Phi, psi and omega in degrees: 000136180280136179257131180246154172250124180288128176292339182255113181301335181260025187303322184292311183293320178290323175299313180291322175299317179296315178305316183294336179279347184282104178299327178297313179296316178300313179301320181283340184090017182285147178235137176282132181255253180292136171228101178233162175303112177086008182212129180217141170240151178227134179248142182222105177292149178295140166215148184302328180293346181261008188258166174257191186294341179263000179090001174281162170304137178294141180299331175292326177289318177300315179291330181293316180284331173299315180300315183290322178299311180294318177303316179284331170304310181296315182306324181297345179256007180270161182287161179305136175085358182284160175243165186225141174223139173286129179266318185197143168212155178229137180232134173251117179271107190260348180200153175302137179271077186254100181176191185265341186210137169258143176228114180260138177236132174239131182229129175289129177263320179212109176284157176208166178295321180248311183247139178232140178255131180235147173261135183242143174213135176236133176239152178247141182248127177220122179058033179084355180260137178256134184223125176296140181232347177203147174229149177201174172230158187207144172243134185236151180245132175271121176254119177302154180307132175213153188296333187266006182223126179295149176302147171065000000 
């Protein structure tokens, strides 16, 4: 595993503050877990409102928390005051997300001054057993601090 050094000494506090401002994550009931330089996890407990017709977590919900996990993994390596936007991401849903909890993990594969590449993995937990249900890749853009866009 690659170890990164965060250029922002307050990366964890700023990452958690940014996550707390995300209405989508709050609406879904997602919680931020691990926050390390280049690595973030997000957990989402099952609720019927997050399911598809067979009772599994909906693929769009799986993709949503994967996108945020990768985005925040990249954000941990950005300079203070920078903002982040997803440029592109691809997700492969490899197994039904059938369980009580989704755990998304984002890991930076290649950091950059403007573009950062992240690897995404989402697992579902059922009866204490963890099973991967999605893998993906993501490209994110670092936006330098500017007056017309809030940080993070």
